[in-house]
N, C-alpha and C positions, 0 to 999 in steps of 0.2 A: 364750456361744453357747445360743440355745434348741435344744432336741433335736426331732427331725423328727417331724411328726405320723401317728400311727396311725389309719387310718379303718377301722372296722368296721361291716359290713353284716349284719343277721340276715334272711335271705332269707325265713324265714316271715311274719315281721311287716312288713318292711319298715324296722326302726329302724336309724338310723345313728348310730353313736359316733365322734367324733373325739376324741382325745386324744394329749397327748404321750406318748412311748415311757417306760417305765419303766427303771430303772437297769440291769437284766437285758438287757433288748431294745435299750439304746441301745449296751452292752458289744458284743452278737453285731453290730450294725450297724457299729459300727466295725471289727470283725475282719474282715465280710465284704468292707468297702470296702476294706481294707489289702489282703486276698486278692487281688481282683480288681485293685487295681494291681499288685501284685507279678506276677501272670500277665500283666499288659499288658506290662510291662517285659520279662519273659522273652521273650513273642512277639515283641517289637519287637528285642530282641538278636538272637535267632535270624533274623529275617529281615536284619538288618543284616549278620549273617556270612554267612549266605546270599549276598546280593548280592556280598559283598566276594571271596568264593570264586568265585563266576562271573566276577566279574570277571578276577580272577587267570587263571583257565582260559581265558576269552575267548569263553565261550559263552553262550547265553541258557537261560532256565528251561527253555523247551521243548527244547531241545538236550540239555540234563541229562536230562529225563524219556525222551528217546529213547535215549540212553546206557544209562540203568538199567531201560531194558524189555526 
């Protein structure tokens, strides 16, 4: 697998440099991707748990907001 490309633009001169990520940048990139995936999975899990609870209670999300306000 080739590494993602980094694009560096020097605003003063307009020079554009495109290159592959180095090892440290690629490692950080992979960690960031894993973190985002974990956050998405946690958010999806919470949403499912919330939907299940609302279904058990037989109320809508709007009704739950009214109860808690």
